LOVEX-20265 format. One line per 10 residues: their letters; for each residue y, z negated, x negated of C-alpha. Coordinates in steps of 0.1 Angstrom, whole numbers, plus 5000, padded with zeros to 4 digits. Layout:
N
a = Y,Z,X ~ ...
//
This chain:
196
mkkmhssfak = 9433,2304,5871 ~ 9433,2301,5909 ~ 9402,2323,5910 ~ 9384,2300,5885 ~ 9394,2269,5904 ~ 9381,2284,5937 ~ 9348,2294,5920 ~ 9345,2259,5905 ~ 9351,2243,5940 ~ 9324,2265,5956
lacvlaglll = 9300,2256,5928 ~ 9307,2219,5933 ~ 9301,2222,5971 ~ 9267,2240,5965 ~ 9256,2214,5939 ~ 9266,2186,5963 ~ 9246,2202,5991 ~ 9216,2205,5968 ~ 9219,2169,5957 ~ 9220,2157,5993
asfpaskaad = 9191,2178,6003 ~ 9170,2163,5975 ~ 9174,2128,5991 ~ 9161,2131,6027 ~ 9176,2107,6052 ~ 9154,2079,6065 ~ 9138,2083,6099 ~ 9160,2055,6113 ~ 9191,2074,6102 ~ 9179,2107,6118
dgtvegsllv = 9169,2096,6153 ~ 9175,2058,6155 ~ 9138,2049,6153 ~ 9118,2027,6131 ~ 9080,2026,6126 ~ 9067,1992,6134 ~ 9038,1971,6147 ~ 9043,1943,6172 ~ 9026,1911,6162 ~ 9019,1884,6188
vakgeveiyh = 9004,1849,6184 ~ 9000,1829,6216 ~ 8982,1799,6230 ~ 8966,1816,6260 ~ 8959,1851,6272 ~ 8984,1879,6268 ~ 8989,1915,6279 ~ 9015,1935,6260 ~ 9036,1963,6275 ~ 9059,1986,6255
ngkkavlrdk = 9083,2006,6278 ~ 9060,2000,6307 ~ 9028,2011,6290 ~ 9001,1986,6283 ~ 8996,1985,6245 ~ 8971,1959,6234 ~ 8949,1956,6204 ~ 8930,1923,6203 ~ 8925,1907,6169 ~ 8903,1877,6174
adddqhyrak = 8918,1844,6165 ~ 8897,1817,6150 ~ 8904,1793,6178 ~ 8893,1804,6213 ~ 8924,1791,6230 ~ 8946,1813,6209 ~ 8954,1850,6212 ~ 8964,1872,6183 ~ 8973,1908,6187 ~ 8987,1936,6166
vppramkagd = 8999,1967,6184 ~ 8993,1998,6161 ~ 9023,2012,6144 ~ 9046,2032,6167 ~ 9082,2045,6169 ~ 9106,2019,6182 ~ 9143,2021,6189 ~ 9172,2002,6203 ~ 9167,1999,6241 ~ 9129,1996,6240
vivlrvlspy = 9115,1970,6263 ~ 9087,1947,6253 ~ 9071,1926,6281 ~ 9043,1901,6278 ~ 9022,1891,6308 ~ 9010,1856,6298 ~ 8984,1832,6312 ~ 8989,1799,6293 ~ 8983,1767,6312 ~ 8980,1746,6280
vyrvisaais = 9003,1718,6270 ~ 9015,1737,6239 ~ 9016,1772,6256 ~ 9037,1786,6228 ~ 9043,1822,6218 ~ 9056,1839,6187 ~ 9062,1876,6181 ~ 9076,1898,6153 ~ 9078,1935,6145 ~ 9063,1943,6112
lpknggqiai = 9080,1972,6093 ~ 9054,1984,6067 ~ 9077,2011,6053 ~ 9105,1988,6043 ~ 9084,1957,6037 ~ 9102,1935,6063 ~ 9100,1921,6097 ~ 9122,1921,6128 ~ 9123,1884,6139 ~ 9122,1878,6176
kkqhwrflge = 9144,1847,6182 ~ 9146,1824,6212 ~ 9178,1840,6223 ~ 9162,1874,6226 ~ 9135,1863,6251 ~ 9140,1862,6289 ~ 9117,1847,6316 ~ 9110,1874,6342 ~ 9089,1855,6368 ~ 9054,1852,6381
tidprkvtaa = 9053,1881,6406 ~ 9069,1909,6386 ~ 9050,1940,6376 ~ 9053,1943,6338 ~ 9049,1981,6340 ~ 9082,1984,6360 ~ 9105,1961,6339 ~ 9136,1979,6326 ~ 9161,1969,6299 ~ 9186,1962,6328
diqasqsmla = 9161,1938,6344 ~ 9158,1918,6312 ~ 9195,1918,6304 ~ 9202,1906,6340 ~ 9179,1876,6337 ~ 9196,1843,6331 ~ 9163,1825,6326 ~ 9159,1816,6289 ~ 9128,1803,6272 ~ 9126,1769,6256
dgapdgngel = 9119,1760,6220 ~ 9082,1757,6214 ~ 9061,1736,6190 ~ 9026,1750,6181 ~ 8995,1730,6174 ~ 8980,1732,6139 ~ 8958,1761,6149 ~ 8988,1781,6161 ~ 9007,1777,6129 ~ 8976,1787,6109
erekfgfvps = 8971,1818,6131 ~ 9007,1828,6125 ~ 9004,1824,6087 ~ 8972,1845,6087 ~ 8990,1872,6105 ~ 9017,1874,6079 ~ 9047,1861,6099 ~ 9078,1853,6080 ~ 9082,1815,6083 ~ 9108,1801,6107
arngsdwvkt = 9124,1783,6078 ~ 9132,1817,6062 ~ 9148,1831,6094 ~ 9115,1843,6108 ~ 9106,1845,6145 ~ 9109,1814,6167 ~ 9081,1797,6187 ~ 9090,1798,6224 ~ 9076,1785,6257 ~ 9084,1785,6294
adrlnrayci = 9106,1756,6305 ~ 9078,1746,6330 ~ 9041,1746,6326 ~ 9028,1774,6348 ~ 8992,1777,6360 ~ 8995,1814,6370 ~ 9003,1845,6349 ~ 9040,1851,6343 ~ 9061,1877,6324 ~ 9085,1873,6296
gfvltqemln = 9103,1900,6276 ~ 9130,1912,6253 ~ 9150,1943,6246 ~ 9151,1957,6211 ~ 9187,1960,6200 ~ 9204,1979,6172 ~ 9215,1946,6158 ~ 9178,1935,6155 ~ 9169,1968,6139 ~ 9197,1965,6114
apvplk = 9187,1930,6102 ~ 9151,1930,6092 ~ 9139,1898,6074 ~ 9123,1904,6039 ~ 9087,1893,6037 ~ 9093,1874,6005
//
């Protein structure tokens, strides 16, 4: 009887292993990464840096004062640094960003509390996660003009009313280029917002 019990236990282990193998773990579970595209809508001109490397794909907005960009899909993980170098002397000067996750049909919302103002003289290629976390300079709530809201809708952003990304701006209107940024956290990766 003991021999039969032992054989049954071995068979159960083999079957469990085969069952687990037939359901591959997601990429995020394997190495902590997600596949995503950074979306940016801004009133002004923007350069985008991901972990110190310039990563810009311009997608023309219908209004000349607006900038709309989609960074091609790439692996992103907790600790990644996103920095925007912005020239936006306009009254509205607002920015909104999100990370689109095509494989799971959601978006990582970039909220006001994620952003930090990094200054006018900083080199965006050299900004580290520690630099952003050390900054005490927050951004302010922003309110877009009608064209900004339209550009954001065309780009497929989840609305703010459904916990989508916030519109932000610098506390002061600046006439020179400046840098802002955020660090992607595990908490952000774990809480994507559904598209619908």
